[in-house]
DRENKEZA-309412 format. One record per residue (C-alpha): residue number from 1; residue in three letters; chain; z, y negated, x. Coordinates in steps of 0.1 Angstrom, whole numbers, plus 5000, padded with zeros to 4 digits. Last residue first. Layout:
! DRENKEZA-309412
 num residuo cadena    z    y    x
 NUM     ALA      A    Z    Y    X
...
//
This chain:
! DRENKEZA-309412
 num residuo cadena    z    y    x
 397     UNK      A 1846 8183 8100
 396     UNK      A 1825 8155 8091
 395     UNK      A 1799 8175 8070
 394     UNK      A 1825 8183 8049
 393     UNK      A 1850 8150 8043
 392     UNK      A 1826 8116 8051
 391     UNK      A 1795 8136 8043
 390     UNK      A 1796 8157 8015
 389     UNK      A 1825 8132 7999
 388     UNK      A 1810 8097 8004
 387     UNK      A 1776 8119 7984
 386     UNK      A 1796 8139 7954
 385     UNK      A 1809 8097 7953
 384     UNK      A 1771 8081 7953
 383     UNK      A 1760 8112 7929
 382     UNK      A 1788 8107 7901
 381     UNK      A 1784 8074 7901
 380     UNK      A 1750 8073 7901
 379     UNK      A 1749 8099 7874
 378     UNK      A 1778 8077 7851
 377     UNK      A 1755 8048 7855
 376     UNK      A 1727 8060 7842
 375     UNK      A 1743 8079 7813
 374     UNK      A 1764 8051 7803
 373     UNK      A 1726 8026 7803
 372     UNK      A 1716 8055 7786
 371     UNK      A 1739 8054 7756
 370     UNK      A 1730 8023 7749
 369     UNK      A 1759 7993 7756
 368     UNK      A 1774 7974 7726
 367     UNK      A 1787 7936 7735
 366     UNK      A 1821 7931 7731
 365     UNK      A 1836 7947 7760
 364     UNK      A 1804 7921 7782
 363     UNK      A 1821 7896 7793
 362     UNK      A 1856 7917 7809
 361     UNK      A 1837 7944 7824
 360     UNK      A 1810 7925 7846
 359     UNK      A 1831 7920 7882
 358     UNK      A 1845 7961 7875
 357     UNK      A 1817 7975 7871
 356     UNK      A 1796 7955 7894
 355     UNK      A 1826 7964 7918
 354     UNK      A 1824 8004 7911
 353     UNK      A 1784 8006 7916
 352     UNK      A 1789 7982 7948
 351     UNK      A 1814 8003 7960
 350     UNK      A 1795 8040 7950
 349     UNK      A 1760 8018 7973
 348     UNK      A 1782 8011 7997
 347     UNK      A 1801 8052 8002
 346     UNK      A 1770 8066 7997
 345     UNK      A 1750 8039 8025
 344     UNK      A 1778 8048 8051
 343     UNK      A 1776 8090 8040
 342     UNK      A 1738 8085 8046
 341     UNK      A 1748 8061 8081
 340     UNK      A 1772 8085 8096
 339     UNK      A 1752 8118 8086
 338     UNK      A 1721 8106 8105
 337     UNK      A 1745 8096 8135
 336     UNK      A 1757 8133 8132
 335     UNK      A 1723 8144 8131
 334     UNK      A 1715 8129 8161
 333     UNK      A 1746 8144 8177
 332     UNK      A 1735 8179 8168
 331     UNK      A 1703 8173 8179
 330     UNK      A 1720 8170 8213
 329     UNK      A 1738 8193 8214
 328     UNK      A 1710 8216 8213
 327     UNK      A 1689 8201 8232
 326     UNK      A 1715 8203 8260
 325     UNK      A 1717 8239 8250
 324     UNK      A 1679 8243 8252
 323     UNK      A 1684 8226 8289
 322     UNK      A 1711 8246 8301
 321     UNK      A 1688 8281 8290
 320     UNK      A 1658 8268 8306
 319     UNK      A 1682 8255 8338
 318     UNK      A 1698 8292 8339
 317     UNK      A 1658 8311 8332
 316     UNK      A 1644 8291 8361
 315     UNK      A 1671 8298 8388
 314     UNK      A 1669 8334 8378
 313     UNK      A 1631 8333 8377
 312     UNK      A 1633 8318 8413
 311     UNK      A 1663 8349 8422
 310     UNK      A 1631 8374 8411
 309     UNK      A 1608 8361 8429
 308     UNK      A 1625 8363 8465
 307     UNK      A 1597 8364 8488
 306     UNK      A 1613 8399 8500
 305     UNK      A 1613 8411 8468
 304     UNK      A 1576 8403 8459
 303     UNK      A 1563 8413 8489
 302     UNK      A 1576 8450 8475
 301     UNK      A 1562 8446 8445
 300     UNK      A 1529 8437 8452
 299     UNK      A 1531 8467 8478
 298     UNK      A 1536 8487 8446
 297     UNK      A 1513 8473 8423
 296     UNK      A 1484 8476 8451
 295     UNK      A 1493 8514 8451
 294     UNK      A 1492 8516 8418
 293     UNK      A 1458 8505 8413
 292     UNK      A 1437 8485 8388
 291     UNK      A 1463 8459 8390
 290     UNK      A 1463 8443 8354
 289     UNK      A 1491 8466 8340
 288     UNK      A 1515 8447 8356
 287     UNK      A 1515 8419 8332
 286     UNK      A 1531 8384 8350
 285     UNK      A 1498 8367 8361
 284     UNK      A 1480 8364 8328
 283     UNK      A 1513 8348 8315
 282     UNK      A 1506 8316 8334
 281     UNK      A 1493 8297 8304
 280     UNK      A 1529 8301 8297
 279     UNK      A 1547 8279 8320
 278     UNK      A 1523 8246 8308
 277     UNK      A 1532 8257 8269
 276     UNK      A 1567 8261 8280
 275     UNK      A 1570 8230 8294
 274     UNK      A 1550 8207 8269
 273     UNK      A 1575 8224 8241
 272     UNK      A 1604 8211 8260
 271     UNK      A 1594 8177 8260
 270     UNK      A 1584 8178 8224
 269     UNK      A 1614 8194 8209
 268     UNK      A 1633 8163 8222
 267     UNK      A 1655 8154 8255
 266     UNK      A 1659 8116 8263
 265     UNK      A 1694 8111 8268
 264     UNK      A 1698 8140 8293
 263     UNK      A 1674 8127 8321
 262     UNK      A 1684 8143 8344
 261     UNK      A 1679 8181 8317
 260     UNK      A 1645 8169 8317
 259     UNK      A 1637 8163 8352
 258     UNK      A 1657 8201 8359
 257     UNK      A 1627 8217 8334
 256     UNK      A 1597 8198 8347
 255     UNK      A 1611 8213 8383
 254     UNK      A 1618 8245 8364
 253     UNK      A 1584 8247 8351
 252     UNK      A 1565 8242 8387
 251     UNK      A 1589 8264 8404
 250     UNK      A 1579 8292 8382
 249     UNK      A 1540 8286 8384
 248     UNK      A 1545 8281 8422
 247     UNK      A 1559 8314 8423
 246     UNK      A 1535 8332 8404
 245     UNK      A 1506 8315 8420
 244     UNK      A 1522 8324 8455
 243     UNK      A 1528 8359 8440
 242     UNK      A 1489 8363 8427
 241     UNK      A 1473 8349 8462
 240     UNK      A 1493 8372 8485
 239     UNK      A 1475 8401 8468
 238     UNK      A 1445 8385 8473
 237     UNK      A 1458 8381 8509
 236     UNK      A 1460 8416 8513
 235     UNK      A 1432 8426 8502
 234     UNK      A 1413 8403 8518
 233     UNK      A 1423 8410 8551
 232     UNK      A 1411 8448 8549
 231     UNK      A 1375 8434 8535
 230     UNK      A 1377 8404 8555
 229     UNK      A 1378 8428 8591
 228     UNK      A 1340 8426 8595
 227     UNK      A 1333 8389 8591
 226     UNK      A 1359 8380 8615
 225     UNK      A 1342 8402 8642
 224     UNK      A 1356 8429 8664
 223     UNK      A 1371 8448 8635
 222     UNK      A 1408 8459 8639
 221     UNK      A 1411 8492 8629
 220     UNK      A 1450 8497 8634
 219     UNK      A 1456 8464 8615
 218     UNK      A 1487 8449 8614
 217     UNK      A 1495 8425 8583
 216     UNK      A 1529 8403 8593
 215     UNK      A 1539 8384 8562
 214     UNK      A 1554 8352 8549
 213     UNK      A 1576 8336 8531
 212     UNK      A 1610 8354 8525
 211     UNK      A 1597 8376 8553
 210     UNK      A 1570 8407 8551
 209     UNK      A 1564 8436 8570
 208     UNK      A 1530 8455 8568
 207     UNK      A 1514 8483 8591
 206     UNK      A 1481 8490 8588
 205     UNK      A 1459 8524 8586
 204     UNK      A 1486 8551 8574
 203     UNK      A 1484 8536 8536
 202     UNK      A 1515 8516 8518
 201     UNK      A 1530 8496 8544
 200     UNK      A 1562 8485 8534
 199     UNK      A 1573 8490 8570
 198     UNK      A 1615 8480 8573
 197     UNK      A 1624 8478 8605
 196     UNK      A 1607 8446 8613
 195     UNK      A 1625 8432 8583
 194     UNK      A 1657 8444 8594
 193     UNK      A 1655 8429 8629
 192     UNK      A 1648 8393 8611
 191     UNK      A 1677 8404 8594
 190     UNK      A 1701 8412 8624
 189     UNK      A 1689 8379 8641
 188     UNK      A 1685 8384 8678
 187     UNK      A 1664 8359 8683
 186     UNK      A 1651 8350 8721
 185     UNK      A 1663 8330 8747
 184     UNK      A 1653 8340 8783
 183     UNK      A 1622 8318 8779
 182     UNK      A 1591 8328 8800
 181     UNK      A 1577 8339 8766
 180     UNK      A 1583 8307 8746
 179     UNK      A 1579 8315 8709
 178     UNK      A 1575 8286 8681
 177     UNK      A 1595 8297 8650
 176     UNK      A 1582 8309 8619
 175     UNK      A 1611 8337 8616
 174     UNK      A 1587 8365 8611
 173     UNK      A 1566 8353 8638
 172     UNK      A 1593 8346 8656
 171     UNK      A 1604 8380 8653
 170     UNK      A 1569 8394 8663
 169     UNK      A 1569 8371 8694
 168     UNK      A 1596 8392 8708
 167     UNK      A 1582 8429 8701
 166     UNK      A 1544 8421 8707
 165     UNK      A 1523 8429 8679
 164     UNK      A 1486 8445 8678
 163     UNK      A 1454 8437 8660
 162     UNK      A 1467 8413 8639
 161     UNK      A 1468 8399 8603
 160     UNK      A 1492 8369 8598
 159     UNK      A 1498 8357 8570
 158     UNK      A 1520 8328 8560
 157     UNK      A 1535 8310 8530
 156     UNK      A 1531 8271 8534
 155     UNK      A 1559 8246 8525
 154     UNK      A 1567 8240 8492
 153     UNK      A 1549 8215 8462
 152     UNK      A 1519 8199 8479
 151     UNK      A 1498 8177 8458
 150     UNK      A 1463 8180 8453
 149     UNK      A 1447 8146 8439
 148     UNK      A 1417 8147 8469
 147     UNK      A 1434 8121 8490
 146     UNK      A 1467 8137 8485
 145     UNK      A 1455 8167 8505
 144     UNK      A 1450 8146 8535
 143     UNK      A 1491 8142 8531
 142     UNK      A 1499 8171 8531
 141     UNK      A 1479 8181 8557
 140     UNK      A 1492 8160 8580
 139     UNK      A 1468 8134 8598
 138     UNK      A 1455 8125 8629
 137     UNK      A 1425 8106 8639
 136     UNK      A 1393 8113 8661
 135     UNK      A 1376 8110 8631
 134     UNK      A 1396 8138 8612
 133     UNK      A 1424 8156 8631
 132     UNK      A 1442 8181 8615
 131     UNK      A 1486 8182 8615
 130     UNK      A 1508 8209 8597
 129     UNK      A 1542 8190 8597
 128     UNK      A 1558 8207 8568
 127     UNK      A 1590 8217 8596
 126     UNK      A 1585 8257 8590
 125     UNK      A 1548 8253 8594
 124     UNK      A 1546 8229 8624
 123     UNK      A 1573 8259 8636
 122     UNK      A 1543 8283 8623
 121     UNK      A 1512 8268 8644
 120     UNK      A 1537 8269 8672
 119     UNK      A 1539 8308 8663
 118     UNK      A 1499 8310 8669
 117     UNK      A 1499 8291 8698
 116     UNK      A 1487 8319 8719
 115     UNK      A 1448 8317 8703
 114     UNK      A 1437 8323 8668
 113     UNK      A 1407 8346 8662
 112     UNK      A 1404 8335 8625
 111     UNK      A 1423 8304 8614
 110     UNK      A 1421 8297 8575
 109     UNK      A 1438 8270 8561
 108     UNK      A 1442 8277 8524
 107     UNK      A 1452 8251 8494
 106     UNK      A 1466 8266 8465
 105     UNK      A 1463 8254 8429
 104     UNK      A 1481 8255 8400
 103     UNK      A 1480 8225 8369
 102     UNK      A 1463 8253 8346
 101     UNK      A 1437 8261 8325
 100     UNK      A 1419 8275 8358
  99     UNK      A 1442 8285 8387
  98     UNK      A 1425 8267 8419
  97     UNK      A 1417 8282 8450
  96     UNK      A 1410 8256 8476
  95     UNK      A 1395 8270 8509
  94     UNK      A 1403 8251 8543
  93     UNK      A 1381 8261 8576
  92     UNK      A 1397 8266 8616
  91     UNK      A 1392 8254 8648
  90     UNK      A 1424 8251 8671
  89     UNK      A 1441 8224 8690
  88     UNK      A 1463 8224 8723
  87     UNK      A 1495 8212 8731
  86     UNK      A 1501 8184 8718
  85     UNK      A 1536 8166 8724
  84     UNK      A 1565 8164 8701
  83     UNK      A 1588 8136 8711
  82     UNK      A 1621 8135 8690
  81     UNK      A 1623 8173 8681
  80     UNK      A 1604 8190 8706
  79     UNK      A 1588 8223 8687
  78     UNK      A 1555 8216 8709
  77     UNK      A 1519 8208 8692
  76     UNK      A 1489 8219 8673
  75     UNK      A 1465 8196 8662
  74     UNK      A 1443 8221 8636
  73     UNK      A 1407 8212 8634
  72     UNK      A 1387 8215 8601
  71     UNK      A 1357 8231 8591
  70     UNK      A 1344 8229 8554
  69     UNK      A 1364 8221 8525
  68     UNK      A 1350 8250 8500
  67     UNK      A 1358 8255 8465
  66     UNK      A 1374 8284 8446
  65     UNK      A 1378 8290 8409
  64     UNK      A 1398 8313 8395
  63     UNK      A 1403 8323 8355
  62     UNK      A 1372 8337 8354
  61     UNK      A 1379 8362 8382
  60     UNK      A 1408 8377 8363
  59     UNK      A 1398 8390 8334
  58     UNK      A 1381 8417 8350
  57     UNK      A 1406 8435 8357
  56     UNK      A 1427 8432 8391
  55     UNK      A 1415 8453 8425
  54     UNK      A 1385 8453 8422
  53     UNK      A 1370 8421 8404
  52     UNK      A 1399 8400 8423
  51     UNK      A 1389 8420 8457
  50     UNK      A 1351 8409 8455
  49     UNK      A 1353 8376 8447
  48     UNK      A 1384 8374 8477
  47     UNK      A 1349 8390 8501
  46     UNK      A 1327 8359 8486
  45     UNK      A 1357 8335 8495
  44     UNK      A 1362 8343 8530
  43     UNK      A 1323 8351 8541
  42     UNK      A 1315 8314 8526
  41     UNK      A 1344 8300 8548
  40     UNK      A 1329 8321 8577
  39     UNK      A 1296 8300 8575
  38     UNK      A 1316 8270 8575
  37     UNK      A 1334 8277 8606
  36     UNK      A 1309 8261 8631
  35     UNK      A 1336 8235 8648
  34     UNK      A 1330 8211 8674
  33     UNK      A 1309 8187 8655
  32     UNK      A 1301 8197 8624
  31     UNK      A 1326 8179 8599
  30     UNK      A 1326 8146 8623
  29     UNK      A 1294 8136 8602
  28     UNK      A 1314 8136 8572
  27     UNK      A 1291 8143 8546
  26     UNK      A 1314 8174 8532
  25     UNK      A 1343 8143 8528
  24     UNK      A 1324 8128 8504
  23     UNK      A 1319 8159 8480
  22     UNK      A 1352 8165 8482
  21     UNK      A 1359 8129 8466
  20     UNK      A 1360 8137 8435
  19     UNK      A 1385 8172 8445
  18     UNK      A 1405 8163 8416
  17     UNK      A 1397 8150 8383
  16     UNK      A 1428 8159 8366
  15     UNK      A 1456 8166 8387
  14     UNK      A 1462 8199 8409
  13     UNK      A 1493 8213 8419
  12     UNK      A 1498 8226 8451
  11     UNK      A 1510 8257 8465
  10     UNK      A 1501 8257 8503
   9     UNK      A 1486 8289 8523
   8     UNK      A 1485 8292 8556
   7     UNK      A 1463 8325 8569
   6     UNK      A 1462 8332 8606
   5     UNK      A 1436 8355 8622
   4     UNK      A 1449 8376 8653
   3     UNK      A 1435 8392 8683
   2     UNK      A 1460 8411 8709
   1     UNK      A 1448 8418 8742
//
C-alpha cells in the first residue's frame, strides 16, 4: 500500500504586524477537536531548523522565523466545475516561514499520511480553491490567511513525499489534476511523460521528479511514522523553501515594477530605489556558495530549472530595463520643462532691460550715468542674452 505526505507551500507577502491574531486562533476550542497534529508540527519546525544549519551556512538560520498555526482541517471536494461536492476531509497542520527584514513569507499546509484523495487536493490547489473548515464553517485558505496579514501571491507549490508511485496517478500528480482510477481517460501528455522519464535524484535512496510547480519525492526506505521520515523529507523541503523564496522575491519586485510602468507619469527615483532596495534584501538567497554540499546545490539547480526561475528573472529584467528607460524619458521631459521655464525667464529679463533702456533713454541722455551702472546694465544684458540663446537654440535641439 502506498503512503504519502503532502506539502502545499503558499507564497505570501507579509504586512507589518502580521500574525497579531495568531494567539487568538490558537485559543479556539475547535483547534484540537478531532485533530491531534501539533506535536508533529513542532517536529517539522525543529527538523527544518536543523536542515538550514546542516545544509546551508550559519548566516541563514537567523534570517528565518517559523511560526506554528496549529491544526487545521482540509475540506476535499471533487473537480465538478459547476457544483463541486465534498468527498472527504483531511487532518493537517499549518506553519509560516518568514524571511526576516523583508515582506516575504511562505505558508505550509502539511498533510501527513494523506488518504487516497491526494490528487483532488492538488486539483483544488490548481484552481486556488484549497478550503479548510473552521468552527464548522468552510473558508478558502487564501481568504483565511488575510486575517493574519498574509497575502497569497500565487497558487501553491507542492511536494509529494511517497513510498511508491502508481504510473497513471503519477501523471495526475505532475499535472495537479484529480485522478479517477475507474475512468477510461488518462493523461497522455508528452511533456508529463518527459518529466516522469527524467529522474533528477542525486542519490540512490530516492527518486525525484519536478514539474513547473511541484516535486514528487519517492523514498525507497519509507519509515513507518512521520517523525522518522522528517529527516529525509525536510532535506527536499528546505531546498524547495530557498527556491520558492527566490521566485517570490522576483515576482514581488516584478509586480512593483509593472505598477510603476502602468503609472508612467508618476515614476520617480525614490520609487525605483524602494523597489531595488526591497529586492536586494533577498540577495542572501542567490549566493550558490551558501550550500555546504555540491549535491544539494545540483539538486536545487535542477528544480529551479523545472520551476522556470530563469524565465521569471528574464521577465523581471525586461520590465526593469523598460522602467529605467521610461524613467530616463521622464527625466528628459522634466529637464525640458525646466529649460523652457528658464529660457522664458531669461527672455523676459532681457526684454525688461531692453524696454527700460528704450523707455528712459530720452529722459536721461543729458544726465551723466556712473560707469558702474553702465557696467551692471551691460553684464545683465549679456547674461540674459546668453541664457536665452542657450536655452532656446542650444538646449532646444
